[in-house]
C-alpha positions in Angstrom: 0.0 0.0 0.0 1.5 3.3 -1.0 1.4 6.5 1.1 -1.6 8.0 -0.6 -3.7 4.9 -0.1 -2.6 4.8 3.5 -3.5 8.4 4.2 -6.9 8.1 2.5 -7.7 4.9 4.4 -6.9 6.5 7.7 -9.0 9.5 7.0 -11.9 7.3 5.8 -11.7 5.3 9.1 -11.8 8.5 11.1 -14.8 9.8 9.2 -16.7 6.5 9.6 -16.1 6.6 13.3 -16.7 10.3 13.6 -20.3 10.2 12.5 -21.4 7.7 15.2 -19.5 9.8 17.8 -21.5 12.9 17.0 -24.9 11.2 16.5 -24.4 8.6 19.2 -23.2 11.1 21.7 -26.5 13.0 21.3 -28.5 9.9 21.7 -26.6 8.7 24.8 -27.0 12.2 26.3 -30.7 12.2 25.6 -31.4 8.8 27.3 -28.9 9.1 30.1 -29.2 12.9 30.7 -25.6 12.8 31.8 -22.5 14.3 30.3 -20.1 11.8 31.9 -22.0 8.9 30.2 -21.7 10.7 26.9 -18.0 11.3 27.4 -17.4 7.7 28.2 -19.2 6.6 25.0 -17.2 9.0 22.9 -13.9 8.0 24.5 -14.6 4.3 23.7 -15.4 5.1 20.1 -12.2 7.2 19.8 -10.1 4.4 21.2 -11.7 2.0 18.7 -11.0 4.4 15.9 -7.4 4.8 16.9 -7.0 1.1 17.2 -8.1 0.7 13.6 -6.0 3.6 12.3 -2.8 2.4 13.9 -3.3 -1.1 12.6 
């Protein structure tokens, strides 16, 4: 895989995980009415995204 494919793959993965963070964070906040619960959800998704990007 060349450098351009690698960069575009990483950006694509971050976009795919970015949408659920934004939408899912709002849904989690709506049901839990708690910012800490929303932050935990977002941190878990960010860690998953970083795991896929560094792989």
